[in-house]
N, C-alpha and C positions, 0 to 999 in steps of 0.2 A: 460330535458333530460336524458336518463342512456344508463350506458355502451350498445355499441353494440351489444357484443353477449361474451357467453365464449370458450375458448379453453380448451382441456385437453389433457395433455400428461404424461408420466410415471414420468417421472425426469423433474425438472424446475431447469437449471442452468442458476443463475443471474451474468455474467463477462464471461469478452472474453478473461480474461490474461491467463498466462502458466496452473496456478490451473485451470481453469473455464473448458478451451479446454480439457487438459488433463484427466479430469474427466468425463469429456463429452463424448471423446473418449473412455474410456473404457466401460463406462455404457452403450454406444449404439449396446455393445456387444449383449444383452440380453434385453435392454430396447428401447421405445420411448425417446427420448430426445429432451427439445427445450430451444435453448442456446439465452439468450435475453441480448442484450447488449446498453448499452445509445448508444453512437454513431459506427461510423463504428468497424468492429471484429475488426480492427489491431489498434485502437486509445490508450488501455490500457498502464499502465507504463510500460508492460511487452516490448512492443515496443523499449522505451525511453531504458532498461539496458543496458548500454553498457560495463560492466568488463568481467561478466563469472556467470558461477555456479561453486560452490565447493562441491567437492569430492573427498575422495581419491583412487587418481589414480595412482598416482606414486607406487613403488613397497619401497622406502625407506620411503614415508611415513604410517599412518597407523591411525585408527577411534580414537584409544586413543588419539592422539597428536591431530586430530582437535577438540574430545568432550573437550580438555584441551582447546585448545585454542579459545572454544566458550563458556566455561564456565569465561575465565579471563575476555571475552570480555563484558559477560553480567554483570560485579560485581555484584554476588552473586546473582544474581536472579533469573538466570537460573535455568529449572525443568529438571533435569539430564537424566532424562527418557525420555523427549522428543529430549532434545540433541543427548542420541544415540537412538533415533527409527531414527532421519534426517541423523545421520552421519553413519548407518548400513546401509538405504535405500539408503541412496543417490548415490550412487554406479552403482547399476542396474538398478537407475532412467536416469541417464547419459546414459548407453546404449540402455535403450528404445528409446531416444531422436535421439540417431545415428542409430538405427532401421529406427525410422520414416524419417530418411535424410536430418538432420538440420548437417551445411555444417560445422564442427568445424573446425580451423584452425590447421592443421599441423606443425612438427618442422620443419625446413628450411635442419638441418644436419641429418634427420630422417625419418621416415612414421611413427612416432607416435608423439598424440596429444600436440597440446604445453599447457604448463601448465604456469601458470604467477602466483607470488605471491603478496596479498596484504594486508596492515593495521590489525596487528592482526593475522598472520595467524606464522606461525613458520615453513612452506614450501610452495614451488607450488604446491596447488593443484587445481587453478581457471580455467577451461575449459574454452574455449571462442572461438567465432568466428569473428576475426581481433576485434575491437570495437565497434561491433556493434550484440553482443552475442540473445540481446533481437529480435531485429528484425530478424535474422537468425531461431530464435525459432519459433516466433511468425509466421511469413510466413508459416514456415514447416506443422504447429499444425491448420492455416487455414486451407491450401490448404488439409488436410488432414476432418477433418469436413467438407468443403463442399462440398467433395466427398461421404461422409456415406448416404446411406438413410434413416438412424434411427435418425438423428438429422436435425432437422429442425432450420432455424435460422432467428433470428429477431433484425438485428440491425435497430439504430437511435428509441427502445424502450428505455423508462423509466421510470423504476419501482417503484410504487406510495408507499404501503404499501404492508406487508405482511398477508395472508387470513390467520384469527385462524377460528376455529370451534369452536361451541357456549359456551363453558369453558373455550376457552383461553389456552388451553390444547397443540393442534398441529398444525403446519404451514400446510394449503389445497393449496399453492402455491402465487399468488402474482399480486396484481391489477396494471397494466403497461398502463403507454400514449404513445399510436402510435401519436410519434410524425411528422408522415408525413400528420394523418387525425385528429391528437387533440383529439381520444378520446378514454377514459377511457377500457380497456378490463378483464375480473378476465383471467388468468391461471389458472388453477388448474392443481396440481400435487400431486402425492400419496406422492413424497420426494422431496424438496426444497433444494440446494446448492448456499449458499452463497458464490461468488467471487468475489468481489466485489470493493477489491484494499483497498487503506488507503485513507487517510483524510489531506495528506500537502497541499491540495489547502485553507485549513484553512486557511495559511499562506501568507502572501503579497508575498513573493519572496519564487519559489518553485522550483524542476528541475521537478518535475512531469508534467504531462498533465494538461488539463480542466477536466478531467473525475474524479480523487481525488478528491469528495467530501465526500469523507465518506458514503455514501448513504446506503452500507448494514448495519452499525456499528448502525446508526442512525433506521435504518428499526427497525431493533435487538433487539434494546431499547427500544422502542416503545413496542414490539409484548410479552416483558416480561424475552427475555437475560440480562444473566449478563456480564458486562463488565468489562476488567480488563486493570490494567497501562496507564493507557489515557496517562499520564504524560509525558511517554519516544516515544519526538517524534525525530526521528533521522534529526542530520542536517547536509548534505552532504557538507566537509570542501571547496568543489571547483567546484563550477559553474561558468559558465564563467562569466565577469565583462563587459556589454560592453553594450553603447546607443543601438545597433543596435541587441543585443540579451541576453539577459540577464535571459534566461530559459533553457541554455543548459547544459548538466553537463558533465565537465571532467574526466572521468574516475578516478577512485581509482588504477588502471594499468599503467595510468604514473607516480607517486608514486611510484609503484611497480618496474616499468623499468627503477628507477633510477630518476625522475622529484624529485626537491627539491623548497621548501619555501622559497620565498625571501621578505626581505621587499625593498622600490621602489629602496636605496640604494644599495644592494645587499648580504648584510647578514642573512644569513640561519638561523634560529631561532626555529625550533623544535627540536635542542638537547637541549634546555635551558629549557623543560615542559616536555621531557620524551626521557630516554637511546636508545628506538627507532626510535628517531628524527621521519621521516618523514613515515614511516612505524608504527607511534602509530596508534592505532583506532580510528575512525571516531569521537569520542567524547571530547577525547582527543584533537585531531589534532581544531578539528572546534571550541571547547572553545579556543586554545589557537592563532587562527586566528582574533578569535572575539574580544580576549584582548590586543595584537597589532595594529590594526584597531583602538580600542577606546585608543589604550596608544599614538600614534603617529597622531590620530586624520586623517588618512587616508583610502581611499574610499575601498581599494584592497590594496590584497598582489600577491605574483607574484609566478605562479609553472614554475619551468626552467628546462624544459628535452634537451634544444640545445646545450649540452653537447656531446650529443651518435650523433651516425651519422645518417645523414641527411636519406638514405637508410631504417636504421632500423626504424624510427620516422614512416617513410612513410607508411612503411610494416605493423608495430603493431598498429597503429593509425590512420586510413585514413580518416573516418570520420570527429576525431577531430580536421586533420589535414585538409582537404579541409573547415567544417564548419568555424574554424577559421581565414585561409587564406580569406573566403569571405566575412571578418567585415576588414583585412585588417591584422594578423596577423600572421605571417610566425612562427610557432612555431618549424622550425626547426634552424632558427636565434634568434629568440627571447624569452622572457619568455610568459606567459600565464597569463593577470589580472584576479583574481580571490576571491569574496565571498561564505559565506556561504549560504546553501538556505534547505528549508527542503524539506523532501528527503522519509524517510520511518515514517510508523505507526508502532509502537515494540506492543503496547496492540492492544486490540480488544474488539471482540465478544468472551468470553472465551468458549473452548468446549474440549474433550478428547483428546485423541490418535487417535478417529475413526473419528474427525472432528464435534461430537456429541457438539450439543448446548444445553441449558437447555429447549428448546420446540421442542417435538417430532418432528419428521420429518422433520427438520430444522439442515441444518450443514452449518460449514463455514470453508473453506479452502484458503489461500491464507495468502495477507497482512490485510484481514479484519480479521481474527482469531486470538487470545491471547493462543496458542499453551503451551508455558512455553518453548519456543527456541530459545528467544532472551533475554528475562533479561530485565536488564534495558541497554540494549544496543546493536544493531544487529553487530554479527560479518561481514566482509566483503564478499558480493556475499551468502551468508547465505540463501536470499531471496527468490530465483529463484529454490529454490534445496527444500524449503521445502514447495513450492507450488505444488512441485513434487511427494511429497513424501506423502503428507495428501489427495493428490488426489487420491494415491493408498490404505488408509487404509480405506477412506469414502466408495470409490465401493468398496472396499473389505466386511466392512459390512454391506452394503446395498444389496448386490448380496446373502450374506447367508439370514439375515434377513428381507428380501424385506417383506410387507405386507399390499394389498392395499389398499385403502379408500371406505367406503361402497360409491355407487352409492346415497343411500339416502343423504351422510351428503353433496355431492357435491352440491346435488340437491339443498340443503338449503341453498347456500351461496348467498350471495343478490347482482347484479349489483352495480357499483359507480353509488352513486347519485349527480347526479350532478341540481337539481331541485332546489337548492335554490343558486345559485351564478350566476354570471353576468360578462362579459365582461372588463376585466379592463380599465379604459381610460388612465391611463399614468402606466410607468414603472418605474417611477423615485422611490419609495420607495425599490423597490429591487435591482438597481443597487447603491441609496447611501448604503443600508444595504450593502452592498455585499462586498464593500471597505469599509465601517469602518470595519466591523468584521475584515476584514482578517489584515489591518493596527494598530488594536489594537491588537491581535493576533501576531501578530510580532514584536511592543514598549511590550509588557507588559507579552507576555507570551515565550519569546524566548531563546533564549540560556542561560543566565542567566535569573533570574528570583528572587524578593523579595515578599513578603508578600502584601506590600502595594499594587505592580503594578497588582498582582494576584489577590487581595480583586475587587479592582478596573474593572480590565478586568470582572469577574464573575459578578457583577452591572450591566454593559451594556450591556451583554449578553443577559442579563435577559431581558430586555429592548424588545432590539430586537428581540429576541426573541417571546417574546407576539406581537410587532409588525407582525410577518412576518406569527404566527398563525390565528389572525385576519383576514390578506390578505388568506390565503391558505383556510380558510372557506369561505372566499366570494367571491371570483373570479376563475375565470375558470383557470384549469392550466397549466402552461408552464414548460416546463423543468429549465428553466433558475430559477422560485420558487421555487419548487422541491428539486433541489441542495441547493440553500437558505438556505431552510427549515434544510435541514439534515446538515448542515454547522456552522446554527444556535446550533443545537444537540450534535454532536461533540466535538466543541468549547466550550461550556459547561461539557461537560465530562472529556475533557483535562485539564480546570482548576480546577475542583473538585478534581480532581487525584494528580492536583500537589499541591493542599492544603493542603490535605490530608499526604501527604508526608514531615516529620518534620526531613526531613536531605538532603542531597547534594549525588545523586550517578548516577553513569552511567550519561545518557542524561541528567538526571532530577537537574541543578545546583541553588541554591539558597541561594543567600549570607545572609541571616539571621539564616541559617540552614547550614556552610560551612562544616560540619563534616559527615561523613559516620556513621551511628549505626553498632555496634557490628555484629546484628542479620537482615536480613534481609527478607524484606516480601513484597508479591504482594499486592498492590493495587487493589481491588473488590467494584466497585460500583453496587447495586442491583435494581431495577426498586423498587419503589411503586406495592402493588399487586394488587390495582385496577387502570388498567391504563383507562385515555382515550379512547375515540373507535373511529374510522377513521368515517370519512362523510360517508361512506357504510353503516357503522352499525347503524349510529344516524340521528334521523330523526330532525333537525333543529325544534325549536319552533321560 
């Protein structure tokens, strides 16, 4: 059996978060756009972003100040041209969202938008919609793309692999698994945009949704793209610790509005780690919490904002208040139990300032991309603005340079070959390997690392990767199998990158190399020139 048919579009956008939907709306002014989402459109990480979007909106703030804060948080690894681009274009990007109808919060004493301050920022520059910014942005963008006649939406479609031309130099679209019919289709496009988010689901504990399995990074790597800085995975310091709810993020803005991290005995400890105390960047706060938990043998620490007026807390953090109250915690009266959790992938597919990858006709934007903005540690609320800005620069490049693929080239694309696969009789391998991978990444490649742990992780990941590869080529595809395949790929990239870095910097802390080198260099991994072909290109013997 082969794929049912081929679809053709001008632009294929893979991912339905802020980056994917933003560029889809822009490109739809001139082209036919198809947006593929592995689950429902609103299931991406954008939906879960609470804090807000960082941009210079206060007259007392400045682009130079935003640049300085970003560079400092990035621990010497940010690329300044990318930082300047995002901080400069961030402000007009916010006004575009306002024009689209995103209901950002207003100040209670004026008609100005309310700006909050988060860890690592020297000014109030984070615009937000209460504590559900991502949800408000996602809902607005989904509403706009849904009513656009030039945009075709394909939710519940899981991408399998990118389609390449005969010499593997150009991307021609991707193979996509329709989760409703379980058939693989070829979606052909003149240009393809990966906006697939990060890979935090590689870890056992994460604030991210189940969709964050590094799909774009894994597909780009298999297609021959350079991957950068995968050792820098940001752990959000404050994820709710409760047996009934362990994946809920407690926004950075809680600390920005006066929240204090404390031990069970009430001792506030952050001033012992950094002069900025609770407003230190995330890498410092996450390591501090991790160290205090290990030192005292405790399961969590506590984030206390109960000293602020109850009305203030409920107004500024309605989602957090309601979610915590649901499990019996009244944050107006008691502290919130919190632990660090994997949150953001600072590395990814290497791109230029237009979102272009090593592969012609392939772009990557948002969390899946490495643009040089975040360096060794992302500054709070710089993620959503990055997605907006690179959606704009990628759109501008495509609009100026658009060149169609020949119909002959599209005609030569083969259907996905399933003639050698069978239905799996049991799924225990997938569930077991999924669990083992995420546990070993948490134990061996977490907030604090050692050479021994990293090398042990690499050996086991490579065994898992081979098991998954054999299973992949022998059995009918499912979304769980595809996600596990991608997770083993990105996990290996994370560990290889961590082993290459012989120092501690930003989010990467290695007890065997505790010092920071005087000169910072990014970590680049390049695939071998001769890559294994996909099952659609190779006839198994």
